[in-house]
N, CA, C and O of each residue as an XYZ file, in Angstrom:
676
protein
N       3.635     -4.582     13.620
C       3.153     -5.149     12.220
C       4.341     -5.516     11.692
O       5.378     -4.880     11.880
N       4.248     -6.625     10.962
C       5.161     -7.533     10.183
C       5.326     -6.785      8.945
O       4.450     -6.073      8.455
N       6.637     -7.001      8.397
C       7.296     -6.545      7.539
C       6.539     -6.553      6.058
O       6.575     -5.613      5.263
N       5.839     -7.827      5.856
C       4.693     -8.247      4.655
C       3.485     -7.119      4.622
O       3.049     -6.478      3.667
N       3.111     -7.112      5.997
C       1.941     -6.117      6.045
C       2.117     -4.522      5.831
O       1.244     -3.748      5.440
N       3.635     -4.173      6.225
C       3.845     -2.786      5.654
C       4.022     -2.636      4.152
O       3.798     -1.550      3.618
N       4.440     -3.755      3.416
C       4.542     -3.673      2.172
C       3.276     -3.696      1.651
O       2.933     -2.822      0.854
N       2.403     -4.724      2.044
C       0.874     -4.450      1.432
C       0.311     -2.947      1.607
O      -0.268     -2.381      0.681
N       0.515     -2.370      2.811
C      -0.128     -1.126      3.163
C       0.461      0.071      2.262
O      -0.186      1.012      1.802
N       1.582     -0.135      2.142
C       2.367      0.902      1.209
C       1.894      0.736     -0.241
O       1.799      1.810     -0.835
N       1.540     -0.475     -1.028
C       1.072     -0.782     -2.134
C      -0.500     -0.273     -2.466
O      -0.858      0.304     -3.493
N      -1.480     -0.709     -1.117
C      -2.719      0.004     -0.899
C      -2.626      1.528     -1.095
O      -3.227      2.172     -1.955
N      -1.891      1.942     -0.289
C      -1.645      3.376     -0.166
C      -1.399      4.096     -1.589
O      -1.909      5.134     -2.009
N      -0.721      3.470     -2.038
C      -0.247      4.097     -3.579
C      -1.439      4.052     -4.404
O      -1.921      5.083     -4.872
N      -2.015      2.715     -4.633
C      -3.100      2.715     -5.404
C      -4.197      3.770     -5.086
O      -4.455      4.532     -6.018
N      -4.889      3.943     -3.923
C      -5.642      4.742     -3.299
C      -5.334      6.219     -3.636
O      -6.252      6.945     -4.017
N      -4.129      6.668     -3.514
C      -3.418      7.901     -3.687
C      -3.373      8.188     -5.263
O      -3.530      9.379     -5.532
N      -3.225      7.496     -6.150
C      -3.128      7.596     -7.227
C      -4.812      7.778     -7.963
O      -5.163      8.656     -8.750
N      -5.417      6.958     -7.558
C      -7.088      7.097     -7.781
C      -7.835      7.898     -7.050
O      -9.063      7.843     -7.113
N      -7.292      8.611     -6.385
C      -7.931      9.606     -5.344
C      -9.422      9.038     -4.831
O     -10.501      9.620     -4.939
N      -9.143      7.679     -4.219
C     -10.292      7.188     -3.563
C     -10.038      6.994     -2.106
O      -8.983      7.302     -1.552
N     -11.082      6.459     -1.519
C     -11.087      6.537      0.004
C     -11.641      4.988      0.496
O     -12.406      4.261     -0.137
N     -11.025      4.727      1.792
C     -11.185      3.471      2.316
C     -12.022      3.643      3.434
O     -12.073      4.781      3.901
N     -12.758      2.667      4.018
C     -13.003      2.583      5.576
C     -13.094      1.132      5.984
O     -13.087      0.186      5.197
N     -13.182      1.059      7.307
C     -13.268     -0.264      7.703
C     -14.131     -0.521      8.742
O     -14.310      0.286      9.654
N     -14.830     -1.881      8.648
C     -15.737     -2.282      9.636
C     -15.236     -3.661     10.233
O     -15.275     -4.700      9.573
N     -14.851     -3.604     11.288
C     -14.118     -4.687     11.935
C     -14.956     -4.989     13.351
O     -15.246     -4.138     14.192
N     -15.260     -6.358     13.398
C     -15.759     -6.984     14.740
C     -14.668     -7.633     15.383
O     -14.005     -6.962     16.174
N     -14.294     -9.108     15.131
C     -13.105     -9.910     15.710
C     -11.831     -9.168     15.556
O     -10.959     -9.443     16.380
N     -11.554     -8.260     14.635
C     -10.439     -7.941     14.437
C      -9.999     -6.568     15.201
O      -8.862     -6.122     15.353
N     -11.210     -6.051     15.621
C     -10.913     -4.874     16.754
C     -10.210     -3.563     16.223
O      -9.721     -2.839     17.091
N     -10.101     -3.179     14.944
C      -9.207     -2.116     14.417
C      -7.833     -2.337     13.875
O      -7.063     -1.482     13.438
N      -7.615     -3.884     13.996
C      -6.414     -4.105     13.607
C      -6.326     -3.736     12.160
O      -5.280     -3.205     11.787
N      -7.245     -3.937     11.329
C      -6.883     -3.492      9.865
C      -6.842     -2.176      9.548
O      -6.125     -1.784      8.628
N      -7.593     -1.359     10.259
C      -7.708      0.196     10.178
C      -6.002      0.549     10.678
O      -5.260      1.256      9.996
N      -5.634     -0.027     11.847
C      -4.142      0.055     12.099
C      -3.064     -0.130     10.976
O      -2.190      0.650     10.596
N      -3.356     -1.279     10.598
C      -2.375     -1.532      9.156
C      -2.510     -0.603      7.989
O      -1.549     -0.428      7.239
N      -3.801      0.076      7.776
C      -4.009      0.965      6.805
C      -3.129      2.364      7.156
O      -2.573      3.006      6.265
N      -3.089      2.683      8.346
C      -2.651      4.212      8.953
C      -1.254      4.022      9.062
O      -0.569      5.037      9.187
N      -0.706      2.933      9.039
C       0.985      2.582      9.129
C       1.459      3.571      8.147
O       2.260      4.402      8.574
N       1.165      3.625      7.101
C       1.911      4.478      6.165
C       1.552      5.871      6.223
O       0.343      6.090      6.140
N       2.329      6.883      6.348
C       2.478      8.206      6.366
C       1.328      8.967      5.335
O       1.294      8.472      4.208
N       0.728      9.691      5.492
C      -0.305     10.438      4.567
C      -1.769      9.608      4.387
O      -2.641      9.890      3.566
N      -1.800      8.614      5.281
C      -3.065      7.710      5.185
C      -4.388      8.697      5.141
O      -5.384      8.412      4.475
N      -4.270      9.876      5.925
C      -5.451     10.697      6.135
C      -6.135     11.071      5.015
O      -7.282     11.504      5.123
N      -5.449     10.939      3.661
C      -5.893     11.354      2.403
C      -6.550     10.526      1.693
O      -6.958     10.951      0.612
N      -6.843      9.172      2.053
C      -7.716      8.297      1.694
C      -8.158      7.277      2.814
O      -8.952      6.397      2.481
N      -7.711      7.326      4.100
C      -8.620      6.473      5.053
C      -9.588      7.504      6.122
O      -9.149      8.226      7.017
N     -10.757      7.348      5.789
C     -11.790      8.278      6.400
C     -12.250      7.718      7.908
O     -13.003      8.400      8.604
N     -11.737      6.420      8.362
C     -12.258      6.063      9.472
C     -12.472      4.628      9.670
O     -12.075      3.851      8.802
N     -12.991      4.243     10.605
C     -13.622      2.662     11.073
C     -14.226      2.676     11.879
O     -14.187      3.582     12.712
N     -15.310      1.306     11.962
C     -16.224      1.267     12.746
C     -16.032      0.052     13.611
O     -16.317     -0.995     13.030
N     -15.716     -0.044     14.563
C     -15.553     -1.078     15.796
C     -17.011     -1.993     15.979
O     -17.724     -1.488     16.846
N     -17.442     -2.893     15.518
C     -18.708     -3.270     15.463
C     -18.699     -4.819     16.263
O     -19.163     -5.829     15.735
N     -18.171     -4.793     17.429
C     -18.088     -5.946     18.124
C     -19.336     -6.634     18.548
O     -19.307     -7.864     18.602
N     -20.437     -5.994     18.858
C     -21.704     -6.588     18.953
C     -22.434     -6.504     17.981
O     -22.011     -5.854     17.025
N     -23.755     -7.123     17.900
C     -24.477     -7.078     16.937
C     -25.188     -5.779     16.823
O     -25.340     -5.218     15.738
N     -25.622     -5.308     17.947
C     -26.396     -4.150     18.064
C     -25.742     -2.902     17.257
O     -26.404     -2.071     16.636
N     -24.381     -2.914     17.370
C     -23.522     -1.816     16.648
C     -23.478     -2.112     15.228
O     -23.380     -1.162     14.451
N     -23.548     -3.509     14.703
C     -23.819     -3.648     13.219
C     -25.043     -3.371     12.665
O     -25.181     -3.025     11.492
N     -25.998     -3.514     13.503
C     -27.356     -3.158     13.013
C     -27.322     -1.354     13.071
O     -27.521     -0.706     12.044
N     -27.096     -0.811     14.157
C     -27.332      0.636     14.163
C     -26.492      1.459     13.394
O     -26.870      2.499     12.856
N     -25.239      0.953     13.332
C     -24.411      1.958     12.501
C     -24.175      1.627     11.106
O     -23.922      2.496     10.272
N     -24.274      0.030     10.755
C     -23.800     -0.306      9.614
C     -24.979     -0.829      8.849
O     -24.860     -1.260      7.702
N     -26.047     -0.789      9.454
C     -27.438     -1.251      8.893
C     -27.518     -2.996      8.508
O     -28.349     -3.490      7.746
N     -26.560     -3.664      9.160
C     -26.890     -5.145      9.186
C     -28.354     -5.389      9.433
O     -28.980     -4.625     10.167
N     -28.936     -6.434      8.843
C     -30.272     -6.731      9.212
C     -30.497     -7.561     10.387
O     -29.975     -8.675     10.436
N     -31.349     -7.052     11.505
C     -31.521     -7.821     12.728
C     -31.772     -9.397     12.456
O     -31.297    -10.326     13.110
N     -32.606     -9.477     11.369
C     -33.010    -10.798     10.813
C     -32.001    -11.773     10.328
O     -32.081    -12.992     10.483
N     -31.004    -11.108      9.702
C     -30.052    -11.844      8.963
C     -29.011    -12.230     10.328
O     -28.495    -13.346     10.279
N     -28.772    -11.590     11.210
C     -27.970    -11.632     12.338
C     -28.428    -13.015     13.287
O     -27.681    -13.777     13.901
N     -29.877    -13.046     13.177
C     -30.618    -13.968     13.780
C     -30.542    -15.305     13.357
O     -30.178    -16.290     14.000
N     -31.031    -15.195     11.895
C     -30.895    -16.192     11.256
C     -29.661    -17.136     11.096
O     -29.694    -18.350     11.294
N     -28.472    -16.348     10.677
C     -27.163    -16.785     10.161
C     -26.042    -16.525     10.996
O     -24.908    -16.877     10.670
N     -26.325    -15.860     12.173
C     -25.210    -15.237     13.409
C     -24.350    -14.496     12.508
O     -24.199    -14.649     11.296
N     -23.838    -13.709     13.259
C     -22.628    -12.715     12.881
C     -21.496    -13.390     12.109
O     -20.935    -12.606     11.343
N     -21.093    -14.420     12.105
C     -20.003    -14.971     11.353
C     -20.609    -15.652     10.209
O     -20.798    -16.868     10.221
N     -20.868    -15.020      9.378
C     -21.148    -15.446      7.818
C     -20.889    -14.676      6.990
O     -20.596    -13.530      7.328
N     -20.910    -15.064      5.564
C     -20.261    -14.191      4.598
C     -21.446    -13.046      4.349
O     -21.094    -11.895      4.090
N     -22.789    -13.372      4.430
C     -23.559    -12.323      4.098
C     -23.765    -11.145      5.074
O     -24.489    -10.203      4.752
N     -23.037    -11.200      6.450
C     -22.794    -10.214      7.209
C     -21.709     -9.234      6.709
O     -21.739     -8.004      6.728
N     -20.688    -10.111      6.231
C     -19.423     -9.408      6.006
C     -19.617     -8.574      5.054
O     -19.050     -7.481      5.080
N     -20.428     -8.918      4.068
C     -20.921     -8.160      2.935
C     -21.551     -7.017      3.181
O     -21.233     -5.938      2.681
N     -22.516     -7.211      3.998
C     -23.338     -6.238      4.612
C     -22.831     -5.297      5.380
O     -23.528     -4.320      5.654
N     -21.591     -5.410      5.845
C     -20.466     -4.571      6.816
C     -19.951     -3.758      5.998
O     -19.869     -2.581      6.349
N     -19.457     -4.167      4.664
C     -18.719     -3.574      3.544
C     -19.785     -2.466      3.162
O     -19.431     -1.295      3.298
N     -21.186     -2.762      2.651
C     -21.918     -1.888      2.068
C     -22.242     -0.730      3.010
O     -22.351      0.461      2.718
N     -22.411     -1.489      4.534
C     -22.690     -0.287      5.511
C     -21.703      0.796      5.968
O     -21.961      1.946      6.324
N     -20.467      0.154      5.878
C     -19.363      1.133      5.948
C     -19.051      2.311      5.047
O     -18.692      3.455      5.325
N     -19.352      1.556      3.588
C     -18.998      2.443      2.563
C     -20.372      3.776      2.631
O     -20.092      4.960      2.447
N     -21.509      3.402      2.861
C     -22.506      4.420      3.342
C     -22.339      5.358      4.246
O     -22.290      6.580      4.103
N     -22.233      4.547      5.418
C     -22.153      5.403      6.625
C     -20.924      6.130      6.598
O     -21.144      7.301      6.910
N     -19.712      5.911      6.351
C     -18.374      6.798      6.311
C     -18.253      7.496      5.065
O     -17.393      8.353      4.861
N     -19.332      7.039      4.021
C     -19.122      7.597      2.706
C     -17.815      7.704      1.978
O     -17.302      8.752      1.585
N     -17.268      6.304      1.829
C     -16.064      6.049      1.266
C     -16.257      5.303     -0.107
O     -17.301      4.711     -0.382
N     -15.299      5.368     -0.846
C     -15.554      4.272     -2.012
C     -15.393      2.878     -1.778
O     -15.891      2.030     -2.519
N     -14.671      2.598     -0.710
C     -14.417      1.274     -0.502
C     -14.417      1.049      1.037
O     -14.199      1.942      1.855
N     -14.708     -0.361      1.360
C     -14.549     -0.554      2.961
C     -13.966     -2.097      3.049
O     -14.280     -2.779      2.074
N     -13.333     -2.625      3.847
C     -12.792     -3.641      4.224
C     -13.385     -3.955      5.682
O     -13.297     -3.310      6.727
N     -14.112     -5.349      5.344
C     -14.620     -6.017      6.808
C     -14.202     -7.258      7.390
O     -13.669     -8.074      6.639
N     -14.371     -7.570      8.737
C     -13.982     -8.574      9.038
C     -14.888     -9.060     10.235
O     -15.127     -8.274     11.153
N     -15.420    -10.404     10.242
C     -16.220    -10.776     11.395
C     -16.090    -12.377     11.644
O     -16.060    -13.231     10.758
N     -16.016    -12.604     13.107
C     -15.654    -14.177     13.136
C     -15.411    -14.300     14.774
O     -15.695    -13.524     15.686
N     -14.776    -15.581     14.765
C     -14.520    -15.775     16.278
C     -13.084    -16.102     16.240
O     -12.675    -17.074     15.606
N     -12.215    -15.221     16.984
C     -10.933    -15.293     17.181
C     -10.551    -16.507     18.530
O      -9.523    -17.174     18.640
N     -11.558    -16.495     19.288
C     -10.900    -17.377     20.243
C     -10.346    -16.761     21.675
O     -10.234    -15.538     21.762
N     -10.019    -17.552     22.730
C      -9.957    -19.016     22.580
C     -11.334    -19.665     22.637
O     -11.422    -20.772     22.105
N     -12.708    -19.009     23.350
C     -13.685    -19.650     23.289
C     -14.787    -18.827     22.248
O     -14.528    -17.990     21.383
N     -15.852    -19.279     22.585
C     -17.161    -18.678     21.672
C     -17.406    -19.314     20.484
O     -18.362    -18.972     19.788
N     -16.513    -20.378     20.100
C     -16.918    -21.504     19.108
C     -17.819    -22.435     19.095
O     -18.257    -22.746     20.202
N     -18.336    -23.113     17.965
C     -19.313    -23.919     18.084
C     -19.071    -25.276     17.163
O     -18.050    -25.180     16.482
N     -19.685    -26.329     17.026
C     -19.587    -27.291     16.038
C     -19.568    -26.765     14.821
O     -18.668    -27.017     14.020
N     -20.628    -25.930     14.549
C     -20.931    -25.307     13.112
C     -20.070    -24.077     12.968
O     -19.717    -23.877     11.805
N     -19.633    -23.184     13.877
C     -18.732    -22.288     13.433
C     -17.277    -22.314     14.553
O     -17.055    -21.505     15.455
N     -16.662    -23.173     14.264
C     -15.594    -23.335     15.188
C     -14.604    -22.051     15.412
O     -14.499    -21.208     14.521
N     -14.000    -21.959     16.443
C     -12.853    -21.099     16.946
C     -11.918    -21.050     15.495
O     -11.465    -22.040     14.919
N     -11.785    -19.824     15.135
C     -10.703    -19.535     14.047
C     -11.515    -19.308     12.821
O     -10.771    -19.113     11.859
N     -12.761    -19.267     12.520
C     -13.603    -19.029     11.575
C     -13.779    -17.462     11.573
O     -14.261    -16.845     12.522
N     -13.307    -16.853     10.328
C     -13.262    -15.471     10.324
C     -13.844    -15.080      8.638
O     -13.396    -15.553      7.593
N     -14.704    -14.313      8.758
C     -15.180    -14.038      7.058
C     -14.653    -12.430      7.050
O     -14.829    -11.538      7.880
N     -14.010    -12.438      5.899
C     -13.281    -11.295      5.388
C     -14.101    -10.621      3.831
O     -14.332    -11.291      2.824
N     -14.363     -9.420      3.990
C     -14.991     -8.736      2.722
C     -14.511     -7.527      2.382
O     -14.080     -6.810      3.285
N     -14.492     -7.096      1.109
C     -14.078     -5.697      0.754
C     -14.450     -5.559     -0.325
O     -14.803     -6.531     -0.994
N     -14.474     -4.271     -0.810
C     -14.869     -3.635     -2.166
C     -15.914     -2.512     -1.732
O     -15.925     -2.020     -0.604
N     -16.920     -2.112     -2.911
C     -17.863     -1.125     -2.814
C     -18.909     -1.531     -2.813
O     -19.246     -2.695     -2.596
N     -19.802     -0.314     -3.141
C     -21.516     -1.074     -3.179
C     -21.695     -1.884     -4.379
O     -22.555     -2.765     -4.391
N     -21.058     -1.687     -5.244
C     -21.613     -2.760     -6.457
C     -20.784     -4.177     -6.388
O     -21.440     -5.172     -6.695
N     -19.475     -4.363     -6.035
C     -18.557     -5.187     -6.251
C     -18.023     -5.642     -4.925
O     -17.403     -4.810     -4.264
N     -18.190     -6.908     -4.429
C     -17.663     -7.295     -3.128
C     -17.172     -8.749     -3.119
O     -17.912     -9.679     -3.439
N     -15.851     -8.915     -2.726
C     -15.375    -10.264     -2.743
C     -15.086    -10.487     -1.291
O     -14.890     -9.608     -0.452
N     -15.087    -11.846     -1.100
C     -14.869    -12.421      0.382
C     -13.993    -13.315      0.344
O     -13.507    -13.726     -0.709
N     -13.626    -13.805      1.699
C     -12.987    -14.614      1.962
C     -13.107    -15.418      3.351
O     -13.187    -14.624      4.288
N     -13.139    -16.664      3.721
C     -13.076    -17.245      4.846
C     -11.841    -17.771      5.310
O     -11.174    -18.507      4.582
N     -11.448    -17.438      6.541
C     -10.595    -17.866      7.037
C     -11.002    -19.134      8.112
O     -11.957    -19.049      8.884
N     -10.193    -20.206      8.032
C     -10.653    -21.318      8.981
C      -9.978    -22.068      9.876
O     -10.335    -23.140     10.363
N      -8.754    -21.316     10.119
C      -7.702    -22.216     11.003
C      -7.697    -21.603     12.435
O      -7.912    -20.414     12.673
N      -7.427    -22.553     13.345
C      -7.245    -21.853     14.769
C      -5.864    -22.159     15.156
O      -5.458    -23.302     15.365
N      -5.143    -21.070     15.243
C      -3.826    -21.024     15.946
C      -3.545    -20.239     17.341
O      -2.442    -19.813     17.683
N      -4.465    -20.154     17.906
C      -4.737    -19.345     19.165
C      -4.988    -17.799     18.658
O      -4.528    -17.412     17.584
N      -5.828    -16.874     19.606
C      -6.168    -15.691     19.499
C      -5.537    -14.704     18.705
O      -6.135    -14.105     17.812
N      -4.103    -14.474     19.060
C      -3.157    -13.502     18.772
C      -2.642    -13.880     17.114
O      -2.441    -13.028     16.248
N      -2.514    -15.174     16.962
C      -2.168    -15.180     15.495
C      -3.443    -15.251     14.577
O      -3.418    -14.715     13.469
N      -4.577    -15.924     15.043
C      -5.875    -15.649     14.154
C      -6.039    -14.354     13.720
O      -6.257    -13.971     12.571
N      -5.888    -13.554     14.971
C      -6.087    -11.990     14.337
C      -4.929    -11.385     13.332
O      -5.131    -10.589     12.415
N      -3.799    -11.895     13.686
C      -2.666    -11.489     12.749
C      -2.904    -11.828     11.263
O      -2.766    -11.103     10.277
N      -3.328    -13.219     11.360
C      -3.608    -14.026      9.971
C      -4.852    -13.133      9.210
O      -4.792    -12.770      8.035
N      -5.878    -12.887     10.045
C      -7.247    -12.376      9.339
C      -6.675    -10.838      8.805
O      -6.974    -10.421      7.686
N      -6.005    -10.228      9.544
C      -5.760     -8.738      9.170
C      -4.899     -8.705      8.082
O      -5.147     -7.887      7.196
N      -3.603     -9.687      7.941
C      -2.800     -9.748      6.746
C      -3.708    -10.236      5.517
O      -3.631     -9.650      4.437
N      -4.368    -11.070      5.665
C      -5.564    -11.590      4.567
C      -6.473    -10.669      4.043
O      -6.759    -10.593      2.848
N      -7.024     -9.818      5.124
C      -7.703     -8.887      4.844
C      -7.339     -7.701      3.846
O      -8.001     -7.179      2.949
N      -5.920     -7.435      4.370
C      -5.297     -6.580      3.552
C      -4.646     -6.852      2.272
O      -4.237     -5.974      1.513
N      -4.548     -8.420      2.018
C      -4.013     -8.924      0.790
C      -5.096     -9.082     -0.087
O      -4.785     -9.104     -1.278
N      -6.619     -9.231      0.261
C      -7.620     -9.390     -0.249
C      -7.995     -7.850     -0.937
O      -8.149     -7.680     -2.147
N      -8.079     -7.042     -0.154
C      -8.339     -5.676     -0.774
C      -7.063     -5.179     -1.793
O      -7.351     -4.556     -2.815
N      -5.864     -5.435     -1.518
C      -5.152     -5.110     -2.572
C      -5.218     -6.034     -3.899
O      -4.946     -5.625     -5.028
N      -5.535     -7.058     -3.645
C      -5.893     -7.993     -5.009
C      -7.053     -7.284     -5.622
O      -7.097     -6.938     -6.803
N      -7.935     -7.106     -4.789
C      -9.207     -6.335     -5.351
C      -8.868     -5.177     -5.836
O      -9.368     -4.872     -6.919
N      -8.123     -4.413     -5.308
C      -7.728     -3.293     -6.275
C      -6.887     -3.393     -7.570
O      -7.152     -2.754     -8.589
N      -5.979     -4.146     -7.457
C      -5.194     -4.562     -8.780
C      -6.010     -5.156     -9.833
O      -5.702     -4.943    -11.006
N      -7.251     -6.046     -9.474
C      -7.929     -6.567    -10.631
C      -9.162     -5.678    -10.914
O     -10.024     -6.069    -11.701
N      -9.266     -4.383    -10.227
C     -10.078     -3.484    -10.639
C      -9.461     -2.780    -11.727
O     -10.038     -2.522    -12.783
N      -7.939     -2.389    -11.370
C      -6.954     -1.529    -12.391
C      -7.079     -2.275    -13.697
O      -7.296     -1.714    -14.771
N      -6.918     -3.675    -13.525
C      -6.750     -4.428    -14.888
C      -8.018     -4.487    -15.592
O      -8.056     -4.595    -16.817
N      -9.193     -4.413    -14.773
C     -10.392     -4.212    -15.745
C     -10.521     -2.896    -16.307
O     -11.333     -2.696    -17.211
N      -9.714     -1.886    -15.802
C     -10.240     -0.584    -16.288
C      -9.287     -0.397    -17.542
O      -9.625      0.270    -18.521
N      -7.993     -1.083    -17.419
C      -6.943     -0.852    -18.566
C      -7.511     -2.002    -19.831
O      -6.968     -1.910    -20.932
N      -8.408     -2.874    -19.663
C      -8.898     -3.814    -20.534
C      -9.889     -3.110    -21.361
O      -9.949     -3.365    -22.564
N     -10.735     -2.174    -20.776
C     -12.301     -1.510    -21.032
C     -11.723     -0.713    -22.054
O     -12.423      0.072    -22.694
């Protein structure tokens, strides 16, 4: 893990620790890399409950409650599935927040409509979820590293925005 990821992980750790909140992950293409980034900080067991690696649609449906119809209509690589994965992870793992990733890391598997390097990231809680679409292909390893870093940054920004909303209220 690179230095930037460790800094982001430490900041997330501090915010979750202070708030006494929990997080989980629902990962398809990243295969556990986001969870790995979270647990890189000692003491992560206080706020990280676990993750679901849902590489196939059957697992997305069965463990996360992603709609079969949604997967058939839009494929697994879409914003709606990433959102459903966050909601499903929060419910299944009983966490305050979840981070999700679904996409095509490559080198194969892409199409004209969904090219290799397309990865949808989402994070949040049952009420408020933010998303980010990654659309660059730099090869499998780099695609996965970028998606992991962007997912962690998205979640850190989410937590900071939530903190700002609470102080303004």
